[in-house]
KEKE-3310 file (N, C-alpha, C; in steps of 0.2 Angstrom, whole numbers, plus 5000, padded with zeros to 4 digits):
npx = (4515:4500:4486:4470:4454:4440:4425:4410:4396:4381:4368:4357:4358:4367:4380:4395:4413:4427:4445:4456:4458:4451:4438:4425:4413:4416:4415:4406:4395:4400:4393:4379:4372:4365:4375:4371:4377:4385:4394:4407:4416:4419:4416:4402:4392:4384:4386:4387:4392:4391:4402:4405:4400:4408:4407:4409:4415:4411:4414:4428:4432:4441:4439:4444:4455:4451:4452:4442:4439:4430:4417:4405:4390:4381:4369:4369:4358:4353:4346:4345:4346)
npy = (5966:5960:5959:5968:5962:5961:5966:5961:5962:5953:5945:5946:5959:5959:5965:5959:5953:5947:5937:5940:5925:5917:5902:5904:5896:5894:5909:5911:5903:5909:5922:5918:5914:5903:5895:5885:5868:5856:5845:5847:5850:5858:5856:5854:5866:5870:5880:5891:5909:5926:5936:5955:5955:5945:5928:5914:5897:5894:5885:5881:5892:5906:5921:5937:5951:5966:5979:5990:5990:5983:5968:5963:5951:5940:5927:5915:5911:5894:5886:5875:5871)
npz = (5614:5616:5608:5614:5621:5608:5604:5600:5591:5593:5585:5592:5596:5608:5615:5619:5623:5617:5616:5601:5591:5599:5600:5587:5591:5605:5610:5605:5614:5628:5626:5624:5614:5603:5590:5575:5573:5566:5556:5565:5559:5547:5533:5534:5534:5542:5553:5547:5548:5548:5548:5549:5537:5532:5526:5537:5545:5558:5568:5565:5564:5571:5582:5574:5575:5573:5560:5561:5575:5583:5580:5570:5570:5561:5559:5546:5533:5527:5515:5517:5529)
capx = (4510:4495:4478:4466:4445:4439:4417:4407:4389:4376:4363:4349:4356:4370:4388:4400:4419:4433:4452:4458:4460:4444:4435:4418:4409:4417:4413:4396:4393:4399:4389:4373:4371:4369:4377:4369:4382:4382:4400:4412:4423:4420:4412:4395:4390:4379:4389:4391:4389:4396:4407:4408:4399:4412:4403:4413:4412:4412:4417:4435:4436:4441:4439:4449:4458:4446:4454:4440:4436:4422:4415:4396:4388:4374:4368:4369:4353:4355:4338:4343:4346)
capy = (5967:5955:5964:5966:5958:5964:5970:5960:5963:5946:5946:5946:5963:5960:5964:5955:5956:5940:5938:5935:5919:5914:5900:5907:5892:5898:5915:5912:5901:5915:5927:5913:5914:5896:5893:5879:5867:5847:5842:5850:5849:5863:5853:5855:5874:5872:5885:5895:5915:5933:5944:5960:5953:5940:5922:5910:5892:5894:5879:5879:5899:5910:5927:5938:5956:5970:5986:5993:5990:5978:5964:5963:5946:5939:5920:5913:5907:5891:5884:5867:5868)
capz = (5619:5614:5606:5617:5617:5604:5606:5595:5592:5591:5581:5596:5599:5613:5615:5622:5619:5615:5613:5596:5592:5603:5593:5586:5595:5611:5611:5606:5620:5632:5625:5627:5607:5598:5583:5574:5570:5561:5556:5568:5556:5540:5529:5530:5532:5546:5557:5544:5552:5543:5552:5545:5529:5527:5528:5541:5545:5565:5569:5560:5561:5578:5582:5570:5576:5567:5561:5565:5582:5582:5575:5568:5569:5559:5556:5538:5533:5523:5515:5518:5537)
cpx = (4503:4489:4474:4457:4443:4430:4414:4401:4385:4370:4356:4352:4363:4377:4391:4408:4423:4441:4450:4459:4455:4441:4429:4414:4409:4414:4405:4393:4393:4395:4380:4370:4371:4369:4376:4375:4380:4390:4408:4417:4426:4417:4403:4391:4385:4380:4391:4389:4393:4396:4410:4405:4402:4410:4411:4413:4415:4416:4425:4438:4439:4442:4445:4452:4453:4448:4449:4436:4431:4420:4409:4393:4381:4372:4368:4362:4355:4348:4336:4344:4340)
cpy = (5965:5960:5964:5963:5963:5963:5968:5959:5958:5950:5949:5953:5966:5961:5962:5956:5946:5942:5937:5930:5914:5908:5904:5904:5893:5905:5917:5908:5904:5920:5925:5915:5905:5898:5885:5875:5860:5845:5842:5851:5854:5862:5855:5861:5873:5878:5891:5905:5920:5937:5949:5959:5947:5933:5916:5903:5893:5889:5877:5887:5901:5917:5934:5948:5959:5977:5992:5993:5985:5973:5963:5956:5943:5932:5920:5910:5901:5887:5878:5865:5869)
cpz = (5614:5613:5610:5614:5612:5604:5600:5596:5588:5588:5585:5600:5606:5610:5620:5619:5622:5616:5606:5596:5598:5599:5594:5592:5602:5614:5610:5613:5628:5631:5626:5619:5604:5593:5580:5573:5569:5559:5563:5564:5548:5536:5527:5531:5539:5550:5554:5547:5547:5548:5549:5539:5526:5531:5531:5544:5555:5569:5570:5563:5571:5575:5580:5576:5571:5569:5563:5571:5583:5576:5576:5568:5567:5556:5549:5538:5528:5522:5517:5525:5541)
residu = (MET:PRO:PRO:GLY:PRO:ILE:PRO:ILE:HIS:TRP:PRO:ASP:GLY:SER:CYS:THR:SER:ALA:GLN:PRO:GLY:CYS:PRO:TRP:LEU:GLU:ALA:ALA:GLN:GLN:ALA:GLY:MET:MET:ILE:PRO:THR:GLY:CYS:LEU:GLY:GLY:SER:CYS:GLY:ALA:CYS:GLU:ILE:GLU:VAL:ASN:GLY:ARG:VAL:VAL:ARG:ALA:CYS:ILE:ALA:THR:VAL:PRO:SER:SER:ARG:CYS:GLY:SER:LEU:THR:VAL:GLU:LEU:ALA:THR:ASP:PRO:TYR:TRP)
# end
């Protein structure tokens, strides 16, 4: 049986859910969140987000399954963007 949707807590305080394997940019769009992008290939770092404290590049990463049952997303701050 495939895993069910994972609750995602966004920086604006909203909570949505997405299936594991869903692209992060798609999950953010469905939640009404805007994640900045640059190259869309994972090399520039403009789309970095922190997911449960781990930095990922949203343009090439997908929503993971979660042992704790939910995910918390923070927008990474980059002084160059």
